[in-house]
N, C-alpha and C positions, 0 to 999 in steps of 0.2 A: 443324253437320252433324246433330246428334242430333233437331232439329225436323224437318229435312228427311226424314229416315228415319221419324220418327214419322208424319208425313202419308202417307208411302208405304205403311206397314203399315196405316193406316187408310184403304186405297185407296178404299173406296165407303161409308164410313160418314158417313150424312148425319145422324146424330142426336147429340146433345151439344153441347159448346161447345168453342171453339178460342180461346186467348188471342191478343192482337196479336202477341206474341212468335212464336208457333206460325206465325200467317200470314205474317208479314213475312220470317221467316227461309227459309220455304218460297219465298217469291216471289223473294229475294235469290238463293237458290241456283238457281232456275229461270233467272233472267237470266243469272248467270255461266255455267251449263251451256249455255245457248242460245247465248252469244256464242262459247264454245269449240268448239262443234259447227258453228256458221256459219264460222269460221275453218277448221275441219277440212274442210268441204264444199268451201270454196274452194280449199284446199291440193290436195284430191283432184280438182278440176274436175268436181264433180257437176253434173248438169243443175239449173238454177235457182239455183245457189248465188249467182250474181251478183245475183239479185233477193232474197236472203235467205230462199228457200225450198229449200235443198238436202235430198236425200233423207234423209240422217241427222238433220238437225235436224227435218225433218217428222215422222219416225218418232217422235221424241223427244217432240215437241209433242202428238202424238196418245196417246203413252203416258201422259202426265201431265195430259191433259184432265180425266179423272174426278177424280183426286185433288185438281186446282186448283179444281174446282166444289165438291166435297166439303168442303175447308177453307174456301171461302168461305162456303159454307152454314153451317157450324159457327161461323165468326166472327160472322155476323149472329145466330145463336142467342145469342152470348155477350153481345150488346148488347140482347137481346130483340127481335129482330125475326124474322120467318119467312124462311125460305130463299127464299121466292118472289120476294123483293126482288132477288136475283141477275138476274131477267129485266130489271131497269131498266137492265142494262149493254148491252142491244140498241139502247138509244136512243144515237145517236151524241153524243158528247161530254157531254151533260147526264148521262146514265146512268151514265159512268164517273166524272164528278166526284162523283155521289150516292154510288156505291159507295165511292169514295174517302174521302168523309167518314164514312161508316159504318164502315169498316175502321180508321180511325185514332182511333175512340172508345174510352174504357176500359171494361172489363167492367162489368157489372151486379154490384154489391157482393155482393148475396144470390144464393141460388138462384132461378132462374126456371123457367119451363115446360119448358124444355130440358135443365135439370139442374143440379148444384151449381156454384158459382164454382170455375172452374179454378185460380184463384189461391190458393184454399184449401188448404194442404199436406195436410190430413186427407182431402180429396175426391178426389185423383187423384194416381197415381204416374206420373211421366215418365221415370223413369230407364231406360236401357236396358242 
């Protein structure tokens, strides 16, 4: 849960680097929360809940849109790629597969143009 909160605290930080762990834990918690909100929308009978687009889930999705993009950009920075690669996700299927490939890659071992290696314990403090 700390990784999820860490991403939310860095709501619109597009500079720096994000480890795989930070990105994927944020992704996991987003999926879990989205499923729970979808069930809540269905239970409340909210409009659009049957199609998976209930009002509560939609509000949550809009609230985490910017942090999701920001952590994706920082994840790309971690492997030495520019954040503009996020736009390739707009290409159906192929773009998402390319981004998936990028997001599962390990961090660059040394510092790069986007900052020090976040795996280096002397470079960053993630305790909350």
